[in-house]
VEXKOLNU-282183 format. One record per residue: residue in one letter; x, y, z of N, C-alpha, C, O in turn. Coordinates in steps of 0.2 Angstrom, whole numbers, padded with zeros to 4 digits, always signed. Example, Ala and Ser with C-alpha at 12.3 -4.5 7.8 and 13.67 -1.06 7.14 Angstrom:
a+0066-0028+0039+0062-0022+0039+0066-0016+0039+0071-0017+0042/s+0064-0011+0035+0068-0005+0036+0064+0000+0039+0067+0006+0040/
This chain:
m-0044-0160-0007-0041-0153-0007-0037-0149-0016-0034-0153-0020/t-0038-0146-0018-0036-0147-0027-0029-0140-0023-0030-0135-0019/l-0023-0143-0027-0019-0136-0026-0019-0134-0033-0018-0138-0037/n-0019-0129-0035-0016-0122-0040-0009-0124-0043-0007-0127-0038/s-0006-0123-0048+0001-0125-0052+0007-0123-0048+0012-0124-0049/i+0005-0119-0042+0012-0115-0037+0011-0119-0031+0016-0119-0028/g+0007-0123-0030+0007-0128-0026+0001-0126-0018+0001-0129-0012/l-0002-0122-0020-0007-0118-0016-0012-0120-0016-0015-0121-0022/n-0015-0123-0010-0026-0124-0009-0026-0117-0012-0024-0112-0010/e-0032-0122-0021-0035-0115-0025-0039-0111-0022-0040-0105-0022/n-0043-0118-0018-0046-0107-0014-0045-0105-0009-0050-0101-0007/k-0040-0105-0005-0037-0101+0000-0031-0097-0003-0028-0093+0000/a-0030-0100-0011-0027-0094-0015-0031-0090-0017-0029-0084-0018/k-0037-0091-0018-0041-0087-0022-0046-0083-0017-0050-0079-0019/d-0045-0083-0011-0048-0080-0003-0041-0074-0004-0042-0068-0004/l-0035-0078-0004-0028-0073-0002-0028-0067-0009-0026-0062-0009/a-0032-0069-0014-0030-0064-0020-0035-0060-0020-0035-0055-0024/n-0040-0061-0015-0045-0055-0017-0045-0052-0010-0049-0049-0008/d-0038-0053-0004-0036-0050+0001-0032-0043-0003-0034-0037-0003/l-0026-0046-0008-0021-0042-0012-0025-0038-0014-0023-0032-0012/n-0031-0040-0018-0036-0034-0021-0035-0031-0018-0031-0026-0019/s-0040-0031-0011-0040-0024-0006-0033-0022-0006-0033-0016-0007/l-0028-0025-0005-0025-0020-0002-0023-0016-0010-0021-0010-0010/l-0023-0019-0016-0018-0014-0023-0025-0010-0023-0024-0005-0027/a-0030-0011-0021-0036-0005-0020-0032+0001-0016-0030+0007-0017/n-0032-0001-0011-0029+0004-0005-0023+0007-0007-0022+0013-0007/f-0017+0003-0010-0012+0007-0014-0013+0012-0019-0009+0017-0018/q-0016+0010-0023-0019+0016-0030-0022+0020-0024-0023+0026-0025/v-0023+0019-0021-0029+0025-0014-0022+0031-0014-0020+0036-0016/y-0020+0027-0010-0010+0031-0009-0006+0034-0013-0003+0039-0013/y-0005+0029-0019-0003+0033-0024-0005+0039-0025-0002+0044-0024/q-0010+0038-0027-0015+0045-0031-0013+0051-0026-0012+0056-0029/n-0013+0051-0016-0014+0056-0014-0007+0055-0013-0006+0056-0007/l+0000+0054-0016+0008+0055-0014+0007+0059-0021+0009+0065-0021/r+0004+0057-0027+0006+0063-0032+0001+0069-0030+0003+0075-0029/g-0004+0069-0029-0007+0076-0027-0005+0080-0020-0007+0086-0018/v-0001+0075-0017+0005+0081-0011+0010+0083-0014+0014+0088-0013/h+0011+0078-0019+0017+0081-0023+0019+0087-0028+0024+0091-0029/w+0010+0087-0032+0011+0095-0036+0006+0097-0030+0003+0101-0033/n+0004+0097-0025+0001+0104-0023+0004+0107-0015+0003+0112-0013/i+0009+0102-0012+0016+0104-0007+0016+0111-0009+0016+0113-0015/k+0015+0116-0004+0016+0124-0003+0020+0122+0001+0022+0117+0004/g+0025+0131+0003+0028+0130+0011+0032+0131+0011+0035+0130+0005/k+0037+0133+0017+0044+0133+0015+0048+0126+0016+0054+0125+0017/r+0043+0122+0017+0047+0114+0017+0046+0109+0010+0047+0103+0009/f+0043+0116+0003+0041+0112-0004+0046+0110-0007+0045+0105-0010/f+0054+0114-0005+0058+0106-0010+0060+0100-0009+0063+0095-0012/d+0057+0099+0000+0060+0095+0003+0055+0089+0001+0057+0083+0000/l+0050+0092+0003+0045+0087+0004+0041+0084-0004+0037+0080-0006/h+0043+0091-0008+0042+0090-0017+0045+0083-0020+0043+0080-0024/v+0051+0082-0016+0057+0076-0019+0055+0071-0014+0056+0066-0017/k+0052+0071-0008+0053+0067-0004+0043+0063-0008+0042+0058-0011/f+0041+0065-0007+0034+0063-0009+0037+0060-0017+0037+0054-0018/e+0039+0064-0021+0041+0062-0030+0043+0053-0026+0038+0050-0026/e+0048+0051-0023+0050+0048-0020+0045+0042-0019+0044+0037-0023/l+0042+0043-0013+0034+0038-0013+0031+0034-0015+0028+0028-0014/y+0031+0041-0022+0024+0039-0027+0029+0034-0033+0027+0030-0036/t+0034+0035-0033+0037+0034-0037+0040+0025-0034+0040+0021-0039/d+0040+0023-0029+0043+0018-0025+0033+0012-0026+0031+0007-0029/a+0030+0018-0024+0023+0014-0025+0019+0011-0031+0016+0005-0030/n+0019+0013-0035+0020+0014-0041+0023+0006-0042+0018+0001-0043/i+0030+0003-0043+0033+0000-0043+0029-0005-0039+0030-0010-0042/k+0025-0005-0031+0022-0011-0027+0016-0012-0029+0012-0016-0026/v+0013-0005-0033+0006-0009-0036+0007-0013-0041+0003-0018-0041/d+0013-0012-0046+0013-0018-0051+0018-0025-0050+0019-0030-0053/q+0019-0023-0042+0021-0030-0039+0015-0036-0037+0014-0042-0038/i+0011-0029-0033+0006-0033-0027+0001-0035-0036-0002-0040-0036/a+0001-0032-0039-0004-0036-0046-0004-0040-0050-0008-0043-0053/e+0006-0041-0050+0005-0049-0052+0006-0055-0049+0007-0061-0050/r+0006-0051-0043+0006-0058-0037-0002-0060-0036-0004-0064-0032/i-0007-0057-0040-0014-0060-0038-0013-0062-0043-0017-0066-0044/l-0008-0061-0049-0010-0066-0054-0005-0072-0053-0006-0078-0053/t+0000-0069-0051+0003-0078-0048-0002-0081-0044-0001-0087-0044/l-0006-0078-0042-0012-0084-0037-0017-0085-0043-0022-0088-0041/g-0018-0083-0049-0023-0085-0052-0029-0082-0052-0034-0084-0055/s-0029-0077-0050-0035-0075-0052-0032-0064-0056-0026-0062-0058/t-0040-0061-0055-0038-0057-0058-0035-0050-0055-0039-0050-0050/p-0030-0045-0054-0030-0039-0050-0037-0034-0052-0038-0033-0058/l-0040-0032-0049-0043-0024-0049-0040-0019-0053-0036-0016-0049/h-0041-0017-0059-0039-0013-0063-0043-0005-0064-0041-0001-0068/t-0047-0005-0059-0055+0000-0062-0053+0006-0057-0052+0003-0051/f-0053+0015-0057-0052+0020-0051-0059+0017-0048-0060+0019-0043/d-0067+0012-0050-0073+0013-0049-0073+0006-0044-0075+0006-0038/d-0070+0000-0046-0065-0005-0042-0063-0004-0036-0064-0006-0031/y-0058+0001-0038-0053+0003-0030-0058+0009-0024-0059+0009-0018/a-0062+0012-0029-0067+0018-0022-0071+0012-0020-0074+0012-0015/k-0072+0009-0023-0079+0005-0018-0072+0001-0014-0073+0005-0010/v-0069-0001-0013-0065-0006-0009-0059-0003-0004-0056-0005+0001/a-0057+0003-0007-0051+0005-0002-0053+0009+0005-0059+0011+0006/k-0049+0009+0009-0051+0009+0017-0044+0017+0017-0045+0020+0022/v-0040+0019+0014-0036+0023+0013-0041+0029+0014-0047+0030+0011/p-0038+0034+0018-0041+0041+0016-0038+0045+0012-0032+0046+0011/v-0046+0048+0007-0040+0052+0003-0039+0057+0002-0038+0058+0008/g-0037+0061+0000-0031+0067+0002-0034+0073-0003-0031+0073-0008/k-0038+0077-0002-0041+0083-0009-0041+0090-0008-0044+0092-0004/n-0037+0093-0011-0034+0097-0010-0030+0098-0004-0030+0104-0001/v-0026+0093-0001-0021+0095+0002-0015+0098+0001-0011+0094-0003/s-0013+0104+0004-0006+0107+0001+0000+0109+0008+0006+0110+0007/e-0004+0109+0013+0000+0109+0017+0006+0106+0020+0007+0100+0018/d+0012+0108+0023+0018+0103+0025+0017+0097+0032+0021+0093+0034/e+0011+0099+0034+0008+0094+0042+0004+0089+0038+0005+0083+0037/k-0001+0092+0036-0007+0089+0034-0004+0084+0027-0005+0078+0027/s-0001+0087+0024+0002+0081+0017+0004+0074+0022+0002+0068+0022/v+0011+0077+0027+0013+0072+0030+0010+0066+0035+0013+0061+0038/k+0005+0069+0036-0001+0065+0043-0003+0060+0036-0001+0054+0037/l-0006+0062+0031-0010+0058+0026-0006+0055+0026-0007+0051+0030/v-0001+0054+0023+0004+0051+0023+0005+0043+0027+0005+0038+0024/v+0005+0045+0032+0006+0041+0040-0001+0040+0041-0002+0036+0045/d-0006+0041+0038-0014+0040+0038-0015+0034+0035-0018+0028+0036/s-0011+0036+0030-0012+0031+0023-0008+0025+0027-0011+0020+0030/l+0000+0026+0027+0003+0019+0027+0001+0015+0033+0002+0009+0033/t-0002+0020+0039-0006+0016+0044-0010+0010+0044-0010+0004+0046/e-0014+0013+0040-0022+0008+0038-0017+0001+0033-0019-0005+0034/l-0012+0003+0027-0011-0002+0020-0005-0007+0029-0005-0013+0029/l-0003-0003+0034-0001-0009+0035-0004-0011+0038-0004-0017+0036/n-0011-0011+0044-0015-0017+0042-0018-0022+0039-0019-0028+0040/i-0020-0018+0035-0021-0022+0027-0014-0028+0028-0014-0034+0031/e-0009-0026+0026-0003-0031+0024-0003-0037+0031-0001-0043+0029/r-0004-0035+0036+0000-0038+0043-0009-0046+0043-0009-0052+0044/a-0013-0041+0041-0019-0047+0039-0018-0053+0035-0019-0059+0035/i-0016-0048+0029-0012-0050+0023-0007-0059+0025-0008-0065+0024/l-0002-0054+0029+0003-0059+0031+0001-0065+0036+0005-0070+0035/d-0002-0065+0039-0007-0071+0046-0011-0077+0039-0013-0083+0040/k-0012-0075+0034-0018-0077+0033-0014-0082+0025-0017-0086+0022/s-0005-0080+0023+0000-0082+0018+0002-0086+0024+0005-0092+0025/d+0001-0081+0028+0006-0089+0032+0004-0097+0036+0007-0101+0038/e-0004-0095+0034-0006-0098+0036-0007-0106+0029-0008-0112+0029/l-0006-0101+0024-0006-0106+0018-0001-0107+0017+0000-0110+0012/n+0005-0107+0020+0011-0107+0018+0013-0104+0010+0017-0105+0006/d+0009-0101+0011+0011-0095+0005+0019-0091+0004+0018-0085+0004/e+0025-0093+0002+0031-0090+0004+0030-0081+0001+0031-0076+0005/g+0028-0082-0007+0030-0078-0009+0025-0074-0008+0025-0069-0012/t+0020-0073-0004+0016-0067-0001+0019-0065+0006+0019-0059+0008/n+0021-0069+0008+0023-0071+0013+0030-0063+0015+0030-0058+0018/a+0034-0066+0012+0040-0062+0011+0038-0054+0006+0042-0049+0008/m+0032-0054+0000+0032-0048-0001+0028-0044+0004+0029-0037+0004/m+0024-0046+0010+0020-0043+0016+0026-0041+0018+0028-0035+0018/s+0030-0047+0021+0038-0042+0025+0041-0038+0025+0041-0033+0029/d+0043-0038+0015+0046-0033+0015+0046-0027+0013+0051-0023+0011/l+0035-0025+0014+0032-0020+0014+0030-0019+0019+0026-0014+0018/i+0030-0021+0027+0029-0019+0030+0036-0017+0035+0035-0013+0039/t+0042-0021+0034+0046-0017+0036+0047-0011+0034+0049-0008+0039/e+0048-0007+0027+0049-0003+0025+0044+0002+0026+0045+0008+0028/q+0039+0000+0026+0032+0006+0030+0033+0010+0035+0032+0016+0035/e+0034+0003+0040+0037+0006+0047+0042+0009+0048+0042+0012+0054/k+0049+0011+0044+0053+0015+0045+0050+0022+0040+0051+0028+0043/t+0047+0022+0036+0046+0027+0034+0039+0027+0040+0042+0030+0045/v+0034+0026+0041+0031+0029+0047+0034+0032+0053+0033+0038+0055/w+0038+0029+0055+0043+0032+0060+0048+0037+0060+0050+0041+0065/m+0049+0038+0052+0052+0045+0050+0046+0051+0051+0045+0056+0055/f+0042+0050+0047+0039+0056+0045+0034+0055+0053+0028+0058+0053/k+0036+0052+0060+0031+0055+0064+0037+0060+0067+0036+0065+0070/a+0042+0056+0065+0050+0060+0070+0048+0065+0066+0042+0066+0069/w+0047+0069+0060+0049+0074+0058+0042+0079+0061+0042+0085+0062/l+0035+0074+0061+0031+0079+0064+0030+0079+0069+0025+0080+0072/g+0039+0077+0074+0038+0080+0081+0033+0074+0088+0033+0075+0094/e+0032+0068+0084+0029+0063+0087+0034+0059+0088+0039+0059+0086/s+0031+0052+0092+0033+0048+0094+0029+0042+0089+0024+0044+0088/v+0031+0034+0087+0028+0032+0086+0021+0028+0091+0017+0025+0088/
């Protein structure tokens, strides 16, 4: 077993980096969805949602950078083209979404998919004893679960 410079099994770290690249691609689609609903939101809830979506896409942009840097830390190269993202992403693409409830539902559906990916990565990183990736996934999951709960409450739904 060959260890990389941060003490992780080299082959398993590359496999984990591939999963993080999938997360990165999905986060990029999520980010673009947020930009779209921010730009296109209409209706009586415009002011509240416009500001909230900006808050979320600003945060998502930071998370994209953190995920890419973790991939680099594990010794791999982050995906960085829209073509690559489109091939890998599972997050639903929101095109011309402007209604408040449809916008919020798109965000919830996107976060639900991200949570599924992050939990799978958390399981793998735990097996690898990769505390850096564990901590990142735990933080993402905690934050996104709360956001899902809040948006579901806004929709009048339960988690």
